C-alpha positions in Angstrom: 73.8 82.2 -17.4 73.3 78.4 -17.7 75.7 76.4 -19.6 74.2 74.4 -22.5 74.6 71.3 -20.5 72.7 72.7 -17.6 69.9 73.9 -19.9 69.7 70.5 -21.5 69.3 68.8 -18.1 66.5 71.2 -17.1 64.6 70.5 -20.3 65.0 66.7 -19.8 63.9 67.0 -16.2 60.8 68.9 -17.3 59.9 66.3 -19.9 60.4 63.6 -17.3 57.9 65.1 -14.9 55.5 65.7 -17.7 55.6 62.0 -18.7 54.8 60.9 -15.2 51.3 62.5 -15.1 48.8 60.2 -16.9 45.0 60.8 -16.8 42.7 57.7 -16.6 38.9 57.1 -16.1 37.0 53.9 -15.0 33.3 53.3 -14.9 31.2 50.2 -14.1 29.1 50.6 -17.2 29.4 53.0 -20.2 26.0 52.0 -21.7 23.0 52.7 -19.4 19.4 53.5 -19.3 18.0 57.0 -18.5 18.0 57.8 -14.8 21.0 55.6 -14.1 23.6 57.0 -11.7 27.2 56.4 -12.9 30.1 56.4 -10.6 33.3 57.8 -12.3 36.6 56.5 -10.8 39.9 58.4 -11.3 42.6 55.9 -12.2 45.2 58.5 -13.1 48.9 58.0 -12.4 51.7 60.5 -11.7 50.5 62.0 -8.5 47.6 64.3 -9.5 46.6 66.8 -6.8 43.6 68.4 -8.5 40.7 67.0 -10.6 38.2 68.6 -12.9 35.3 66.8 -14.6 33.1 68.1 -17.5 29.9 66.3 -18.3 29.3 67.8 -21.8 27.3 70.8 -20.8 25.3 69.0 -18.1 27.6 70.0 -15.2 31.1 69.8 -13.8 32.8 68.4 -10.6 36.0 68.9 -8.7 35.6 65.6 -6.8 38.2 62.9 -7.3 35.5 60.2 -7.9 32.2 61.9 -8.7 28.9 60.3 -9.7 26.4 61.6 -12.2 22.9 60.7 -13.3 21.9 60.9 -17.0 18.2 61.4 -17.4 18.0 61.8 -21.1 19.0 59.4 -23.9 22.0 60.3 -26.0 25.8 60.0 -26.4 27.8 62.0 -23.9 31.6 62.8 -24.0 33.1 63.0 -20.5 36.3 65.1 -20.1 38.6 64.5 -17.1 41.5 66.9 -16.4 44.2 66.4 -13.7 47.0 68.5 -12.5 49.9 68.1 -10.0 51.0 71.8 -9.9 53.7 71.4 -12.5 51.8 69.5 -15.2 48.3 68.9 -16.7 46.8 66.0 -18.5 43.3 65.3 -19.8 41.4 62.1 -21.0 38.0 61.4 -22.4 35.2 58.7 -22.1 31.9 58.3 -24.0 28.7 57.4 -22.2 25.8 55.9 -24.2 22.3 56.5 -22.6 19.7 54.3 -24.4 16.3 55.4 -25.5 13.8 53.5 -23.2 10.9 51.5 -24.7 7.6 53.4 -25.2 4.9 51.9 -22.9 1.5 52.5 -24.5 -2.0 50.9 -24.6 -5.5 51.8 -26.0 -8.7 51.1 -24.2 -11.1 50.3 -27.1 -14.0 48.8 -25.0 -13.9 50.0 -21.4 -17.3 48.9 -20.3 -17.9 45.3 -19.1 -19.7 43.2 -16.5 -18.5 41.3 -13.5 -17.0 37.9 -14.5 -17.2 38.9 -18.2 -13.6 37.9 -19.1 -14.0 38.8 -22.8 -16.0 42.0 -22.5 -13.1 44.4 -22.3 -10.9 45.3 -25.2 -7.5 46.8 -24.3 -4.7 46.9 -27.0 -1.1 46.9 -26.1 0.6 49.5 -28.4 4.0 49.5 -26.7 7.1 49.5 -28.9 10.8 49.2 -28.3 13.2 52.0 -29.4 16.8 50.9 -29.0 15.9 47.3 -28.2 12.9 45.0 -28.4 10.6 44.7 -25.4 11.3 41.7 -23.2 8.8 41.9 -20.3 5.3 43.3 -19.6 3.6 44.0 -16.3 -0.1 44.9 -16.0 -1.6 46.3 -12.8 -5.3 45.9 -13.0 -6.0 48.2 -10.0 -8.0 45.5 -8.1 -5.1 43.8 -6.5 -4.3 41.6 -9.4 -1.4 41.8 -11.8 -0.6 40.1 -15.1 2.6 39.4 -17.1 1.2 38.5 -20.5 1.8 40.8 -23.5 -1.9 41.3 -24.0 -4.5 42.5 -21.4 -6.1 39.4 -19.9 -8.3 39.9 -16.7 -11.7 39.1 -15.3 -13.0 41.6 -12.7 -15.0 40.0 -9.9 -16.3 43.2 -8.4 -18.0 46.2 -9.9 -16.4 49.6 -9.9 -14.1 52.0 -11.8 -10.5 50.8 -12.2 -7.3 52.4 -13.5 -4.8 50.4 -15.6 -1.0 50.6 -15.4 1.4 49.0 -18.0 5.1 48.7 -17.4 7.5 47.4 -20.0 11.2 46.5 -20.0 13.4 46.0 -23.1 16.4 43.7 -23.6 18.7 46.5 -22.5 17.0 46.5 -19.1 15.4 49.9 -19.7 11.9 50.5 -18.5 8.9 52.8 -19.0 5.4 52.9 -17.6 2.1 54.4 -18.3 -1.0 54.7 -16.1 -4.5 55.6 -17.2 -6.8 56.3 -14.2 -10.5 55.3 -14.5 -9.9 53.4 -17.7 -12.2 50.5 -16.9 -15.9 50.5 -15.8 -17.2 47.2 -14.4 -20.9 47.1 -13.7 -23.8 44.7 -13.0 -22.7 42.7 -10.0 -24.9 39.7 -10.9 -24.4 36.3 -9.2 -26.2 33.1 -10.0 -26.3 29.7 -8.3 -27.9 26.4 -9.2 -30.4 25.0 -6.7 -31.3 21.4 -7.0 -32.7 18.4 -5.2 -29.6 16.4 -6.1 -28.6 14.3 -3.1 -24.8 14.1 -3.6 -22.3 11.6 -4.9 -23.7 8.2 -6.0 -27.3 9.4 -6.2 -29.8 7.4 -8.2 -30.5 8.3 -11.8 -33.9 10.1 -11.7 -35.8 13.2 -12.6 -34.1 16.2 -10.9 -35.4 19.7 -10.4 -33.1 22.8 -10.9 -33.7 26.4 -10.0 -31.7 29.6 -10.8 -31.0 31.5 -7.6 -29.9 35.0 -8.6 -28.7 37.9 -6.6 -28.5 41.0 -8.8 -28.7 44.8 -8.8 -30.8 44.8 -12.0 -33.5 42.7 -13.5 -32.9 39.3 -15.1 -33.8 39.2 -18.7 -32.9 35.6 -19.6 -32.0 32.2 -18.3 -30.0 29.5 -20.2 -29.6 25.9 -19.0 -27.3 23.4 -20.7 -27.1 19.7 -19.8 -24.5 17.2 -20.7 -27.2 15.1 -22.2 -27.6 17.8 -24.9 -30.8 19.1 -23.5 -31.4 22.9 -22.8 -34.0 25.2 -21.1 -34.6 28.9 -20.9 -36.8 29.2 -17.8 -35.8 30.1 -14.3 -36.8 26.6 -13.0 -36.6 23.3 -14.9 -36.5 19.6 -14.4 -34.7 16.8 -16.4 -34.7 13.1 -16.5 -31.0 12.3 -16.2 -29.8 8.7 -16.8 -27.1 6.7 -15.0 -23.7 8.3 -15.1 -21.8 11.5 -14.4 -23.3 14.8 -15.7 -22.6 18.5 -15.8 -25.3 21.2 -15.6 -24.4 24.8 -16.7 -26.5 27.9 -15.9 -26.1 31.3 -17.6 -28.2 34.4 -16.5 -28.2 37.8 -18.2 -29.6 41.1 -16.8 -30.7 44.3 -18.2 -27.1 45.6 -18.3 -26.2 42.7 -20.5 -24.1 41.2 -17.7 -23.9 37.4 -17.5 -23.5 35.2 -14.5 -22.6 31.5 -14.6 -22.7 28.5 -12.4 -21.8 24.8 -12.9 -23.1 21.7 -11.0 -21.4 18.3 -11.3 -23.7 15.4 -10.8 -22.7 11.8 -9.9 -25.8 9.6 -10.6 -24.0 6.2 -10.5 -26.1 5.1 -7.5 -28.1 1.9 -8.0 -31.6 1.1 -6.8 -31.0 -1.5 -4.2 -34.6 -2.2 -3.4 -35.6 -5.9 -3.5 -38.5 -8.3 -3.1 -39.1 -11.8 -1.9 -41.5 -14.4 -3.4 -42.8 -15.0 0.2 -42.2 -13.5 3.6 -44.1 -15.9 5.9 -44.1 -19.6 6.5 -45.5 -21.6 9.3 -42.6 -24.1 9.5 -39.0 -24.3 8.7 -37.2 -25.0 6.4 -38.5 -22.0 4.5 -37.0 -21.5 0.9 -37.2 -17.9 -0.2 -36.4 -16.4 -3.6 -35.0 -12.8 -3.6 -34.8 -10.5 -6.6 -33.7 -6.9 -7.3 -34.5 -4.6 -10.2 -30.8 -3.8 -10.6 -29.5 -5.2 -13.9 -25.7 -4.8 -13.2 -23.3 -4.4 -10.3 -21.6 -6.3 -7.5 -24.2 -7.7 -5.1 -23.9 -8.4 -1.3 -26.9 -10.0 0.4 -27.3 -10.5 4.2 -30.3 -12.6 5.1 -30.3 -12.0 8.9 -29.7 -15.6 9.9 -26.0 -15.6 9.2 -26.4 -16.4 5.5 -25.0 -14.3 2.7 -24.9 -14.3 -1.1 -23.3 -12.4 -4.0 -25.8 -13.5 -6.6 -28.1 -11.0 -8.3 -31.3 -13.0 -7.5 -30.4 -15.6 -4.8 -32.4 -18.4 -3.2 -32.0 -18.9 0.5 -33.4 -21.4 3.0 -34.3 -20.4 6.5 -33.8 -23.6 8.6 -34.9 -22.1 11.9 -37.9 -20.2 13.0 -37.6 -16.5 13.7 -38.1 -13.0 12.4 -35.3 -11.9 10.1 -34.1 -8.5 8.6 -32.7 -8.6 5.1 -30.1 -6.1 3.6 -28.7 -5.7 0.1 -25.7 -3.5 -0.9 -24.9 -3.0 -4.6 -21.7 -1.5 -5.9 -21.7 -0.2 -9.5 -19.4 -1.7 -12.1 -16.9 1.1 -11.7 -16.5 0.4 -8.0 -17.1 4.0 -7.1 -20.6 4.0 -5.8 -22.3 1.6 -3.3 -26.0 1.8 -2.5 -27.5 -0.1 0.4 -31.1 -1.0 1.2 -32.6 -3.0 4.1 -35.9 -4.2 5.3 -36.4 -4.8 9.0 -38.2 -7.9 10.2 -38.9 -8.8 6.6 -39.0 -12.6 6.8 -41.0 -14.5 9.4 -40.7 -18.2 9.9 -43.0 -19.7 12.5 -42.2 -22.8 14.4 -40.6 -24.0 17.7 -37.9 -21.7 18.9 -35.5 -23.4 21.4 -32.4 -22.1 23.1 -30.4 -24.9 24.9 -27.1 -24.9 26.8 -24.9 -27.6 28.4 -22.6 -27.0 31.4 -19.2 -28.6 31.6 -19.0 -30.2 28.1 -15.7 -31.9 29.1 -14.8 -34.0 32.1 -13.7 -37.4 33.5 -15.7 -40.3 34.7 -18.2 -40.1 36.2 -19.2 -36.8 34.6 -22.4 -34.9 35.3 -23.8 -32.2 33.1 -26.6 -29.7 33.5 -28.9 -29.1 30.5 -30.9 -25.8 30.4 -33.5 -24.9 27.7 -35.9 -22.1 27.0 -38.5 -22.3 24.2 -41.6 -20.7 22.7 -44.3 -22.0 20.3 -43.6 -25.6 21.5 -46.1 -28.3 22.4 -43.6 -31.1 22.9 -39.8 -31.2 23.4 -37.3 -34.0 23.7 -33.7 -34.0 24.9 -31.4 -36.9 23.9 -28.0 -37.2 25.7 -26.2 -39.4 23.2 -25.8 -42.3 25.6 -29.3 -43.7 25.1 -31.1 -41.5 27.6 -34.1 -39.6 26.4 -36.0 -36.9 28.3 -39.5 -36.2 27.0 -41.1 -32.9 28.0 -38.8 -32.6 31.0 -38.6 -30.0 33.6 -35.5 -28.0 33.2 -32.7 -28.0 34.3 -31.9 -31.6 33.6 -29.0 -33.3 35.5 -27.4 -36.2 33.6 -24.4 -38.3 34.5 -22.1 -40.1 32.0 -20.5 -43.3 33.2 -18.4 -44.3 30.2 -15.6 -42.7 28.3 -17.0 -41.3 24.9 -18.0 -38.2 22.9 -21.7 -37.7 23.4 -23.9 -35.4 21.2 -26.8 -33.8 23.0 -29.7 -33.0 20.7 -33.1 -31.3 21.1 -36.2 -31.8 19.0 -39.4 -29.9 19.4 -42.8 -29.5 17.7 -45.6 -27.0 17.9 -49.4 -27.5 17.4 -49.0 -27.3 13.6 -46.5 -30.2 13.5 -43.6 -27.8 12.7 -40.4 -29.6 13.9 -37.2 -28.1 15.3 -34.2 -30.4 15.6 -30.7 -29.3 16.5 -27.5 -30.6 18.1 -27.0 -28.5 21.2 -23.4 -29.6 22.1 -20.9 -32.4 22.2 -19.8 -33.6 25.6 -16.3 -35.2 25.8 -15.9 -37.7 28.7 -12.5 -39.2 29.4 -11.5 -42.0 31.7 -9.1 -41.6 34.6 -7.0 -44.5 33.3 -4.2 -42.8 31.3 -0.8 -43.6 30.0 2.5 -42.7 31.6 1.4 -43.0 35.2 4.1 -43.0 37.8 5.3 -46.4 38.8 4.3 -48.1 42.1 7.5 -47.3 44.0 7.4 -43.6 43.2 3.9 -43.0 44.6 4.3 -45.2 47.6 1.8 -48.1 47.3 2.0 -51.8 46.8 -0.7 -54.3 45.4 -0.6 -58.0 45.7 -1.1 -58.7 42.0 -2.1 -62.4 42.0 -5.4 -63.2 43.6 -6.1 -66.7 44.8 -8.9 -65.7 47.2 -11.6 -63.2 46.7 -9.7 -60.2 47.9 -6.7 -58.0 46.9 -4.8 -56.1 49.5 -3.7 -52.5 48.7 -1.0 -51.2 51.0 0.0 -47.4 51.0 2.6 -45.6 52.9 -0.2 -43.4 54.3 -3.9 -42.7 53.9 -3.1 -39.4 52.2 -1.3 -41.0 49.3 -4.6 -41.5 47.3 -8.3 -40.9 47.6 -9.6 -44.1 45.9 -8.6 -47.1 43.8 -10.5 -48.0 40.5 -10.4 -51.4 39.0 -10.7 -51.7 35.1 -11.0 -54.6 32.8 -8.9 -54.9 29.6 -11.8 -53.2 27.6 -11.3 -50.1 29.7 -14.5 -50.6 31.6 -14.5 -49.7 35.2 -15.6 -52.7 37.3 -15.5 -51.1 40.8 -14.3 -48.2 42.8 -13.1 -48.4 46.4 -12.5 -45.3 48.6 -9.3 -45.6 50.6 -10.1 -45.3 54.3 -7.1 -47.0 55.8 -3.4 -47.9 55.1 -4.1 -51.5 54.2 -7.3 -51.4 52.0 -9.1 -54.6 51.0 -10.5 -54.9 47.4 -13.3 -57.5 47.1 -12.8 -59.1 43.6 -14.9 -62.2 44.3 -17.5 -61.1 41.8 -15.0 -60.6 38.9 -14.4 -63.3 36.3 -11.0 -64.7 35.9 -8.6 -62.6 33.9 -6.3 -59.5 34.0 -7.4 -56.2 35.5 -5.8 -52.8 36.0 -5.9 -51.2 39.4 -5.6 -47.4 39.2 -4.7 -45.2 42.2 -6.6 -41.8 42.0 -5.7 -38.6 43.9 -7.9 -35.4 43.5 -9.4 -36.9 40.3 -6.0 -37.6 38.7 -4.5 -41.1 38.2 -1.2 -41.3 40.0 -0.3 -44.9 39.7 -1.4 -48.3 38.2 -0.7 -52.0 38.6 -1.9 -55.2 37.0 -4.1 -57.7 38.9 -4.6 -61.2 37.8 -7.5 -63.3 39.1 -7.4 -67.0 38.7 
């Protein structure tokens, strides 16, 4: 028999073990949508060794951490019982399963035509139960989907199509409804606008239009609408469309009541760039020509074929040489978007002498020879002036001409034909320079000596060798060359007996370049 103290200790020990066993449940979410699988986690303390779960008549489990799927809406009380062989404890948890939204729609008008966006009537009758609907998803059964609340779709092919609507409320719960064969699309009619429109920047003009239809049924009507406000109801039509940008719309209906549409955008901002001239032929230049165009506005660019241009609307131009010239005009509209070009080949003819002349070696040093070549047509007389007083009348080409003085010479040609038409033009400018230049090396550096004061009629030029220079040239103070002596020996005599008294410059020349100079005084 236990003593009272021993009995008291046993009772206390039993209560101590009982207090250590504590049941506990943890879930990731206690409010869910139907069909959600919930994992239940045992968080008991006290060393439980056995577990028992009751899901309010839906089932039980002996697992430590079971999972369970609630397919029906409602409020469920979950009981969890644990034991360690000496004690038992239980705990409870409520699970709320929401009512999902009700997905629903009505097909009021299920028959429509291809491309008839407004021909179908489908009403969305979906409602939320425990929460308002947040999102909608339509599957139109032709590869397209929509996310608007209302049915909005254009079918582009004929056939029978089902419709599915899925909805989701703010709780995240979803429902869906599918109605097979709900939509009938018929009458695969297609229409295109045919036209003689030439593309962007075409001219404003009368254009022809035709309705080109490919349909499985007969066409019962055509409807044309133009941006000018005009309309027509025939298969083919034509309209005078003014300058500007236009839109043409075609609607075609068949026996099924199906419509087809097409749109054509027209840019008629091109400008008629045709032009005329007051005359296109003249027997002699200069030939003044007045050009005009029917265009009343725009940016003008004329090319007259002889190198001349103009930006005037109706310019005047003078052809100063004979020839046959092509003329072109480009007009850009005031918006800058469209440019129209027009040209006339060999449009202007100016009769008269035609001469083409060339000059060889238009720069050189004294003495300088040039070769003048010329070809010509429609010429009865031709004259070449060389600028130094020489004149060649009706010469045989080529002409060889030598310049003996330093100067710039203008070579000109003038010609006439049997009608008296004249052609005068400067062919080229020949620049002739003297060999007497500044900054020539001094006498000592080039190796020659000159006895500068002449009492007799001769001057002696002494060089270190014959190869020092080719010749010596004697110039007066006006820069005029008095004589040239070719060096043939080391001590070359210069005959100055014919020179008047005064100062002269002797220039030593090697390979056409002046290499030295000295003053010579004759008394």
